[in-house]
MARPATI-992107 format. One record per residue (C-alpha): residue number from 1; y, x, z. Coordinates in nm, 3 decimals. Example, Ala and Ser with C-alpha at 12.3 -4.5 7.8 and 13.67 -1.06 7.14 Angstrom:
BEGIN
+-----+---------+---------+---------+
: pos :       v :       u :       w :
+-----+---------+---------+---------+
:   1 :  -0.450 :   1.230 :   0.780 :
:   2 :  -0.106 :   1.367 :   0.714 :
+-----+---------+---------+---------+
This chain:
BEGIN
+-----+---------+---------+---------+
: pos :       v :       u :       w :
+-----+---------+---------+---------+
:   1 :   0.655 :  -1.426 :   0.623 :
:   2 :   1.035 :  -1.403 :   0.530 :
:   3 :   1.369 :  -1.599 :   0.604 :
:   4 :   1.595 :  -1.583 :   0.260 :
:   5 :   1.870 :  -1.773 :   0.131 :
:   6 :   1.705 :  -1.971 :  -0.220 :
:   7 :   1.921 :  -1.809 :  -0.476 :
:   8 :   1.914 :  -1.491 :  -0.319 :
:   9 :   1.857 :  -1.208 :  -0.634 :
:  10 :   1.597 :  -1.010 :  -0.529 :
:  11 :   1.526 :  -0.646 :  -0.697 :
:  12 :   1.144 :  -0.520 :  -0.743 :
:  13 :   1.080 :  -0.226 :  -0.756 :
:  14 :   0.725 :  -0.251 :  -1.004 :
:  15 :   0.554 :   0.068 :  -0.997 :
:  16 :   0.297 :  -0.007 :  -1.284 :
:  17 :  -0.004 :  -0.111 :  -0.998 :
:  18 :  -0.126 :  -0.481 :  -0.916 :
:  19 :   0.093 :  -0.506 :  -0.553 :
:  20 :   0.370 :  -0.438 :  -0.732 :
:  21 :   0.354 :  -0.736 :  -0.959 :
:  22 :   0.162 :  -0.996 :  -0.799 :
:  23 :   0.545 :  -0.961 :  -0.611 :
:  24 :   0.732 :  -1.001 :  -0.856 :
:  25 :   0.506 :  -1.308 :  -0.955 :
:  26 :   0.519 :  -1.408 :  -0.629 :
:  27 :   0.892 :  -1.442 :  -0.620 :
:  28 :   0.965 :  -1.555 :  -0.932 :
:  29 :   0.695 :  -1.855 :  -0.892 :
:  30 :   0.933 :  -1.952 :  -0.546 :
:  31 :   1.313 :  -1.994 :  -0.750 :
:  32 :   1.512 :  -1.643 :  -0.664 :
:  33 :   1.665 :  -1.455 :  -0.873 :
:  34 :   1.409 :  -1.139 :  -0.949 :
:  35 :   1.474 :  -0.800 :  -1.149 :
:  36 :   1.259 :  -0.509 :  -1.176 :
:  37 :   1.319 :  -0.133 :  -1.068 :
:  38 :   1.125 :   0.183 :  -1.214 :
:  39 :   1.157 :   0.500 :  -1.069 :
:  40 :   1.080 :   0.813 :  -1.181 :
:  41 :   1.050 :   1.112 :  -0.917 :
:  42 :   0.885 :   1.359 :  -1.030 :
:  43 :   0.874 :   1.577 :  -1.423 :
:  44 :   0.785 :   1.883 :  -1.334 :
:  45 :   0.498 :   1.883 :  -1.595 :
:  46 :   0.596 :   1.499 :  -1.782 :
:  47 :   0.404 :   1.717 :  -2.112 :
:  48 :   0.034 :   1.747 :  -1.863 :
:  49 :  -0.241 :   1.531 :  -1.819 :
:  50 :  -0.122 :   1.448 :  -1.524 :
:  51 :   0.200 :   1.253 :  -1.541 :
:  52 :   0.127 :   0.923 :  -1.547 :
:  53 :   0.474 :   0.799 :  -1.548 :
:  54 :   0.504 :   0.739 :  -1.886 :
:  55 :   0.161 :   0.523 :  -1.891 :
:  56 :   0.372 :   0.379 :  -1.569 :
:  57 :   0.646 :   0.272 :  -1.754 :
:  58 :   0.444 :   0.149 :  -2.066 :
:  59 :   0.255 :  -0.118 :  -1.795 :
:  60 :   0.564 :  -0.184 :  -1.596 :
:  61 :   0.729 :  -0.286 :  -1.950 :
:  62 :   0.435 :  -0.547 :  -2.043 :
:  63 :   0.460 :  -0.687 :  -1.622 :
:  64 :   0.834 :  -0.714 :  -1.745 :
:  65 :   0.809 :  -0.890 :  -2.089 :
:  66 :   0.521 :  -1.119 :  -1.926 :
:  67 :   0.719 :  -1.239 :  -1.620 :
:  68 :   1.117 :  -1.252 :  -1.815 :
:  69 :   1.183 :  -1.019 :  -1.589 :
:  70 :   1.572 :  -0.770 :  -1.665 :
:  71 :   1.410 :  -0.408 :  -1.607 :
:  72 :   1.640 :  -0.141 :  -1.495 :
:  73 :   1.516 :   0.310 :  -1.460 :
:  74 :   1.616 :   0.556 :  -1.286 :
:  75 :   1.561 :   0.911 :  -1.161 :
:  76 :   1.615 :   1.059 :  -0.883 :
:  77 :   1.317 :   1.358 :  -0.954 :
:  78 :   1.601 :   1.540 :  -0.793 :
:  79 :   1.671 :   1.393 :  -0.486 :
:  80 :   1.261 :   1.343 :  -0.443 :
:  81 :   1.238 :   1.754 :  -0.521 :
:  82 :   1.541 :   1.797 :  -0.361 :
:  83 :   1.413 :   1.589 :  -0.038 :
:  84 :   1.010 :   1.533 :   0.009 :
:  85 :   0.859 :   1.788 :  -0.253 :
:  86 :   1.065 :   2.107 :  -0.089 :
:  87 :   0.957 :   2.027 :   0.273 :
:  88 :   0.606 :   1.981 :   0.172 :
:  89 :   0.595 :   2.314 :   0.068 :
:  90 :   0.814 :   2.418 :   0.367 :
:  91 :   0.539 :   2.237 :   0.567 :
:  92 :   0.220 :   2.399 :   0.396 :
:  93 :   0.421 :   2.746 :   0.429 :
:  94 :   0.427 :   2.692 :   0.768 :
:  95 :   0.035 :   2.654 :   0.809 :
:  96 :   0.064 :   2.283 :   0.846 :
:  97 :  -0.066 :   1.958 :   0.690 :
:  98 :   0.248 :   1.758 :   0.567 :
:  99 :   0.271 :   1.330 :   0.471 :
: 100 :   0.498 :   1.358 :   0.162 :
: 101 :   0.454 :   0.938 :   0.121 :
: 102 :   0.644 :   0.899 :   0.450 :
: 103 :   0.858 :   1.116 :   0.389 :
: 104 :   0.906 :   0.945 :   0.002 :
: 105 :   0.934 :   0.647 :   0.189 :
: 106 :   1.258 :   0.756 :   0.415 :
: 107 :   1.407 :   0.897 :   0.162 :
: 108 :   1.375 :   0.781 :  -0.223 :
: 109 :   1.219 :   0.424 :  -0.154 :
: 110 :   1.410 :   0.312 :   0.130 :
: 111 :   1.725 :   0.551 :   0.103 :
: 112 :   1.848 :   0.640 :  -0.235 :
: 113 :   1.625 :   0.313 :  -0.480 :
: 114 :   1.734 :   0.027 :  -0.162 :
: 115 :   2.126 :   0.120 :  -0.193 :
: 116 :   2.005 :   0.174 :  -0.583 :
: 117 :   1.915 :  -0.162 :  -0.622 :
: 118 :   2.226 :  -0.304 :  -0.380 :
: 119 :   2.495 :  -0.119 :  -0.618 :
: 120 :   2.325 :  -0.320 :  -0.904 :
: 121 :   2.400 :  -0.646 :  -0.707 :
: 122 :   2.069 :  -0.718 :  -0.556 :
: 123 :   2.105 :  -0.887 :  -0.232 :
: 124 :   1.731 :  -0.751 :  -0.120 :
: 125 :   1.449 :  -0.519 :  -0.236 :
: 126 :   1.084 :  -0.635 :  -0.243 :
: 127 :   0.798 :  -0.399 :  -0.291 :
: 128 :   0.408 :  -0.421 :  -0.296 :
: 129 :   0.395 :  -0.224 :   0.069 :
: 130 :   0.104 :  -0.403 :   0.281 :
: 131 :   0.276 :  -0.487 :   0.613 :
: 132 :   0.498 :  -0.755 :   0.774 :
: 133 :   0.820 :  -0.754 :   0.883 :
: 134 :   1.006 :  -1.073 :   1.111 :
: 135 :   1.353 :  -1.115 :   1.252 :
: 136 :   1.337 :  -1.130 :   1.629 :
: 137 :   1.683 :  -1.256 :   1.806 :
: 138 :   1.681 :  -1.194 :   2.203 :
: 139 :   1.874 :  -1.485 :   2.257 :
: 140 :   1.842 :  -1.699 :   1.914 :
: 141 :   2.193 :  -1.636 :   1.897 :
: 142 :   2.323 :  -1.324 :   1.840 :
: 143 :   2.194 :  -1.089 :   1.518 :
: 144 :   1.809 :  -1.041 :   1.463 :
: 145 :   1.668 :  -0.715 :   1.553 :
: 146 :   1.328 :  -0.654 :   1.304 :
: 147 :   0.971 :  -0.548 :   1.415 :
: 148 :   0.755 :  -0.410 :   1.144 :
: 149 :   0.416 :  -0.521 :   1.150 :
: 150 :   0.103 :  -0.476 :   1.062 :
: 151 :  -0.057 :  -0.606 :   0.678 :
: 152 :  -0.277 :  -0.831 :   0.687 :
: 153 :  -0.549 :  -0.716 :   0.543 :
: 154 :  -0.600 :  -0.414 :   0.794 :
: 155 :  -0.840 :  -0.227 :   0.500 :
: 156 :  -0.465 :  -0.173 :   0.323 :
: 157 :  -0.182 :  -0.165 :   0.608 :
: 158 :   0.040 :   0.024 :   0.520 :
: 159 :   0.267 :   0.028 :   0.784 :
: 160 :   0.186 :   0.395 :   0.884 :
: 161 :   0.396 :   0.515 :   0.632 :
: 162 :   0.636 :   0.268 :   0.703 :
: 163 :   0.760 :   0.340 :   1.080 :
: 164 :   1.050 :   0.559 :   0.947 :
: 165 :   1.253 :   0.207 :   0.803 :
: 166 :   1.584 :   0.123 :   1.050 :
: 167 :   1.669 :  -0.202 :   1.101 :
: 168 :   1.957 :  -0.223 :   0.791 :
: 169 :   1.662 :  -0.150 :   0.583 :
: 170 :   1.467 :  -0.391 :   0.690 :
: 171 :   1.736 :  -0.658 :   0.683 :
: 172 :   1.764 :  -0.578 :   0.331 :
: 173 :   1.327 :  -0.530 :   0.275 :
: 174 :   1.118 :  -0.773 :   0.173 :
: 175 :   0.770 :  -0.731 :   0.155 :
: 176 :   0.587 :  -1.071 :  -0.054 :
: 177 :   0.235 :  -0.990 :   0.044 :
: 178 :   0.160 :  -0.840 :   0.324 :
: 179 :  -0.030 :  -1.160 :   0.432 :
: 180 :  -0.214 :  -1.185 :   0.207 :
: 181 :  -0.553 :  -0.945 :   0.208 :
: 182 :  -0.658 :  -0.734 :  -0.182 :
: 183 :  -0.906 :  -0.926 :  -0.281 :
: 184 :  -0.586 :  -1.277 :  -0.292 :
: 185 :  -0.406 :  -0.991 :  -0.476 :
: 186 :  -0.601 :  -0.952 :  -0.755 :
: 187 :  -0.718 :  -1.277 :  -0.771 :
: 188 :  -0.306 :  -1.382 :  -0.805 :
: 189 :  -0.325 :  -1.148 :  -1.084 :
: 190 :  -0.572 :  -1.204 :  -1.259 :
: 191 :  -0.419 :  -1.608 :  -1.235 :
: 192 :  -0.112 :  -1.560 :  -1.348 :
: 193 :  -0.254 :  -1.352 :  -1.692 :
: 194 :  -0.111 :  -1.007 :  -1.571 :
: 195 :  -0.220 :  -0.726 :  -1.791 :
: 196 :  -0.266 :  -0.554 :  -1.480 :
: 197 :  -0.445 :  -0.734 :  -1.288 :
: 198 :  -0.760 :  -0.435 :  -1.299 :
: 199 :  -0.564 :  -0.154 :  -1.264 :
: 200 :  -0.759 :   0.093 :  -1.108 :
: 201 :  -0.510 :   0.151 :  -0.771 :
: 202 :  -0.350 :   0.525 :  -0.781 :
: 203 :  -0.452 :   0.766 :  -0.551 :
: 204 :  -0.276 :   1.189 :  -0.471 :
: 205 :   0.026 :   1.227 :  -0.385 :
: 206 :   0.363 :   1.014 :  -0.424 :
: 207 :   0.498 :   1.030 :  -0.741 :
: 208 :   0.308 :   1.326 :  -0.843 :
: 209 :  -0.096 :   1.180 :  -0.855 :
: 210 :  -0.454 :   1.260 :  -0.955 :
: 211 :  -0.464 :   1.619 :  -0.940 :
: 212 :  -0.686 :   1.935 :  -0.849 :
: 213 :  -0.470 :   2.061 :  -0.535 :
: 214 :  -0.582 :   2.376 :  -0.502 :
: 215 :  -0.449 :   2.556 :  -0.793 :
: 216 :  -0.124 :   2.260 :  -0.767 :
: 217 :  -0.010 :   2.438 :  -0.514 :
: 218 :  -0.060 :   2.738 :  -0.527 :
: 219 :   0.160 :   2.699 :  -0.876 :
: 220 :   0.500 :   2.686 :  -0.608 :
: 221 :   0.341 :   2.895 :  -0.272 :
: 222 :   0.225 :   3.206 :  -0.283 :
: 223 :  -0.103 :   3.252 :  -0.100 :
: 224 :  -0.186 :   3.510 :   0.107 :
: 225 :  -0.602 :   3.561 :   0.190 :
: 226 :  -0.677 :   3.663 :   0.473 :
: 227 :  -1.050 :   3.666 :   0.684 :
: 228 :  -1.275 :   3.365 :   0.827 :
: 229 :  -1.357 :   3.452 :   1.159 :
: 230 :  -1.595 :   3.258 :   1.425 :
: 231 :  -1.364 :   3.197 :   1.755 :
: 232 :  -1.539 :   3.511 :   1.902 :
: 233 :  -1.424 :   3.768 :   1.618 :
: 234 :  -1.682 :   3.745 :   1.406 :
: 235 :  -1.552 :   3.749 :   1.007 :
: 236 :  -1.834 :   3.566 :   0.786 :
: 237 :  -1.576 :   3.548 :   0.474 :
: 238 :  -1.168 :   3.574 :   0.323 :
: 239 :  -1.009 :   3.199 :   0.255 :
: 240 :  -0.805 :   3.226 :   0.007 :
: 241 :  -0.480 :   3.108 :   0.167 :
: 242 :  -0.391 :   2.923 :   0.514 :
: 243 :  -0.202 :   2.664 :   0.401 :
: 244 :  -0.508 :   2.523 :   0.195 :
: 245 :  -0.684 :   2.422 :   0.424 :
: 246 :  -0.655 :   2.196 :   0.740 :
: 247 :  -0.810 :   2.123 :   1.076 :
: 248 :  -1.169 :   1.974 :   1.034 :
: 249 :  -1.177 :   2.039 :   0.702 :
: 250 :  -1.561 :   2.098 :   0.563 :
: 251 :  -1.550 :   2.179 :   0.183 :
: 252 :  -1.431 :   2.488 :   0.058 :
: 253 :  -1.530 :   2.703 :   0.336 :
: 254 :  -1.810 :   2.865 :   0.076 :
: 255 :  -1.963 :   3.009 :   0.413 :
: 256 :  -2.304 :   2.789 :   0.381 :
: 257 :  -2.619 :   2.982 :   0.618 :
: 258 :  -2.432 :   3.240 :   0.735 :
: 259 :  -2.458 :   3.260 :   1.178 :
: 260 :  -2.670 :   3.123 :   1.349 :
: 261 :  -3.040 :   2.911 :   1.235 :
: 262 :  -2.930 :   2.582 :   1.332 :
: 263 :  -2.788 :   2.569 :   1.002 :
: 264 :  -2.517 :   2.330 :   1.110 :
: 265 :  -2.195 :   2.284 :   0.823 :
: 266 :  -1.891 :   2.498 :   0.918 :
: 267 :  -1.534 :   2.281 :   1.002 :
: 268 :  -1.225 :   2.438 :   1.059 :
: 269 :  -1.092 :   2.416 :   1.387 :
: 270 :  -0.800 :   2.684 :   1.412 :
: 271 :  -0.512 :   2.886 :   1.231 :
: 272 :  -0.370 :   3.210 :   1.319 :
: 273 :  -0.091 :   3.222 :   1.086 :
: 274 :   0.056 :   3.581 :   1.214 :
: 275 :  -0.308 :   3.770 :   1.134 :
: 276 :  -0.377 :   3.470 :   0.791 :
: 277 :  -0.724 :   3.380 :   1.043 :
: 278 :  -0.880 :   3.077 :   0.950 :
: 279 :  -1.078 :   2.978 :   1.295 :
: 280 :  -1.464 :   2.769 :   1.202 :
: 281 :  -1.756 :   2.624 :   1.421 :
: 282 :  -2.063 :   2.496 :   1.323 :
: 283 :  -2.097 :   2.110 :   1.436 :
: 284 :  -1.813 :   1.818 :   1.357 :
: 285 :  -1.858 :   1.773 :   1.777 :
: 286 :  -1.768 :   2.128 :   1.839 :
: 287 :  -1.520 :   2.147 :   2.126 :
: 288 :  -1.247 :   2.310 :   1.917 :
: 289 :  -1.197 :   2.061 :   1.712 :
: 290 :  -1.072 :   1.825 :   2.038 :
: 291 :  -0.802 :   1.773 :   2.230 :
: 292 :  -0.650 :   1.522 :   2.479 :
: 293 :  -0.283 :   1.596 :   2.451 :
: 294 :  -0.046 :   1.623 :   2.146 :
: 295 :   0.338 :   1.755 :   2.174 :
: 296 :   0.555 :   1.545 :   1.884 :
: 297 :   0.909 :   1.602 :   1.742 :
: 298 :   1.187 :   1.373 :   1.577 :
: 299 :   1.068 :   1.036 :   1.692 :
: 300 :   1.170 :   0.725 :   1.528 :
: 301 :   1.183 :   0.363 :   1.682 :
: 302 :   1.233 :   0.096 :   1.512 :
: 303 :   1.360 :  -0.094 :   1.791 :
: 304 :   1.470 :   0.005 :   2.136 :
: 305 :   1.190 :   0.129 :   2.405 :
: 306 :   1.197 :   0.237 :   2.719 :
: 307 :   0.976 :   0.566 :   2.823 :
: 308 :   0.712 :   0.638 :   2.983 :
: 309 :   0.529 :   0.333 :   2.760 :
: 310 :   0.113 :   0.274 :   2.770 :
: 311 :   0.073 :   0.168 :   2.390 :
: 312 :  -0.214 :   0.255 :   2.081 :
: 313 :  -0.150 :   0.554 :   1.852 :
: 314 :  -0.265 :   0.656 :   1.531 :
: 315 :  -0.311 :   1.013 :   1.419 :
: 316 :  -0.384 :   0.936 :   1.082 :
: 317 :  -0.356 :   0.649 :   0.822 :
: 318 :  -0.765 :   0.605 :   0.790 :
: 319 :  -0.788 :   0.520 :   1.202 :
: 320 :  -0.892 :   0.324 :   1.463 :
: 321 :  -0.496 :   0.232 :   1.694 :
: 322 :  -0.625 :   0.478 :   2.003 :
: 323 :  -0.439 :   0.344 :   2.387 :
: 324 :  -0.303 :   0.667 :   2.509 :
: 325 :   0.043 :   0.704 :   2.723 :
: 326 :   0.397 :   0.870 :   2.591 :
: 327 :   0.680 :   1.019 :   2.791 :
: 328 :   0.989 :   1.316 :   2.695 :
: 329 :   0.909 :   1.626 :   2.766 :
: 330 :   0.994 :   2.003 :   2.671 :
: 331 :   1.292 :   1.821 :   2.428 :
: 332 :   0.957 :   1.672 :   2.231 :
: 333 :   0.744 :   1.351 :   2.316 :
: 334 :   0.469 :   1.444 :   2.498 :
: 335 :   0.128 :   1.188 :   2.423 :
: 336 :  -0.147 :   1.197 :   2.619 :
: 337 :  -0.462 :   1.027 :   2.497 :
: 338 :  -0.745 :   0.826 :   2.726 :
: 339 :  -1.011 :   0.993 :   2.520 :
: 340 :  -1.000 :   1.301 :   2.343 :
: 341 :  -0.926 :   1.281 :   1.996 :
: 342 :  -1.148 :   1.457 :   1.628 :
: 343 :  -0.924 :   1.705 :   1.430 :
: 344 :  -0.521 :   1.603 :   1.546 :
: 345 :  -0.296 :   1.797 :   1.214 :
: 346 :   0.074 :   1.943 :   1.313 :
: 347 :   0.244 :   1.818 :   1.067 :
: 348 :   0.094 :   1.470 :   1.055 :
: 349 :   0.261 :   1.196 :   1.180 :
: 350 :   0.148 :   0.990 :   1.511 :
: 351 :   0.273 :   0.590 :   1.430 :
: 352 :   0.268 :   0.398 :   1.798 :
: 353 :   0.201 :   0.032 :   1.802 :
: 354 :   0.219 :  -0.278 :   2.016 :
: 355 :  -0.100 :  -0.475 :   1.876 :
: 356 :   0.028 :  -0.627 :   1.561 :
: 357 :   0.359 :  -0.445 :   1.577 :
: 358 :   0.437 :  -0.097 :   1.422 :
: 359 :   0.687 :   0.033 :   1.707 :
: 360 :   0.817 :   0.348 :   1.595 :
: 361 :   0.651 :   0.727 :   1.533 :
: 362 :   0.723 :   1.144 :   1.507 :
: 363 :   0.583 :   1.494 :   1.328 :
: 364 :   0.318 :   1.678 :   1.538 :
: 365 :   0.361 :   2.009 :   1.660 :
: 366 :   0.123 :   2.135 :   1.888 :
: 367 :  -0.203 :   2.034 :   2.040 :
: 368 :  -0.419 :   2.170 :   2.311 :
: 369 :  -0.653 :   2.215 :   2.134 :
: 370 :  -0.838 :   2.556 :   2.205 :
: 371 :  -0.783 :   2.606 :   1.887 :
: 372 :  -0.392 :   2.512 :   1.807 :
: 373 :  -0.216 :   2.894 :   1.969 :
: 374 :   0.119 :   2.637 :   1.950 :
: 375 :   0.084 :   2.454 :   2.253 :
: 376 :   0.314 :   2.661 :   2.535 :
: 377 :   0.590 :   2.468 :   2.742 :
: 378 :   0.935 :   2.588 :   2.514 :
: 379 :   0.896 :   2.395 :   2.162 :
: 380 :   1.163 :   2.719 :   2.017 :
: 381 :   0.829 :   2.862 :   2.034 :
: 382 :   0.661 :   2.628 :   1.815 :
: 383 :   0.773 :   2.799 :   1.471 :
+-----+---------+---------+---------+
């Protein structure tokens, strides 16, 4: 699991959820010096019903009282806006679909928060992520190189969101529940009498929470309506803005009953940013939804690797790893899959695996799907 000195001081990032609460309880039971840290990263609408920071902090305070933990609070709202949310908005404006959870882990949780915990005197920071890390040394005498592994509960595994972690961050981070199933975490929470043992898992945008996405996004980005068209140019209706749609999307198109008599559902298969056109086609297996290749930028490898590389990859969180070949081409990663992949989405992450080990990842830029008009040999033309 993890091998650290028994007198280590560990700062646990408490969110109000059951996973981080059990993390703190386990470390306390194991005899470590444990303190808690609560982050607030969003304050644009503190008075709205969507803001759960006050409720989360109230739960955290009660958990700390139960476990007799000192509690520290910190506000990273400015950093979150500058490094996560601004990029989130820029990506949507460019017609891509970003993953703010990955960027939040990179810029806030394992950067700002980890460094803050270390400044408070902690030796390590622990989180409730479903992932595992293990030290590896080539000959047993040199410094350890950490591997990031999937969580034991493959339904909850969060290694996909952690691929940007560096060796120095892994050396100072602990994932105490990574070897457990979610059901076991719930059972431990109940046995320990934790007040949030049955609390619902949080969903929605990282640190912003659950809300109706379209009106929320429209508060920050001015939508540009345009036509909804088939691949052959037939106009079926009007969309409210390309930023509201993602590849493979079915719901919310409001064009049911159009075109042919097959009455198959419509899916987003492409975006034409220059003319604000949303391209749709019928059937979940339409050829425009599939691609065998993608390019990805800003790769990060947890440990050194050599290209070309045979491995597995995930193009979205809830996907089984797919066999692929990775090589370097045109200043980007070029990934070729053994089988066609559905709805590969620019802006999302592709994360690479060798069995249980997470190797790293990158951000998808283009694909060879017929609806991706950016597929080209010159990556400078991407934007």
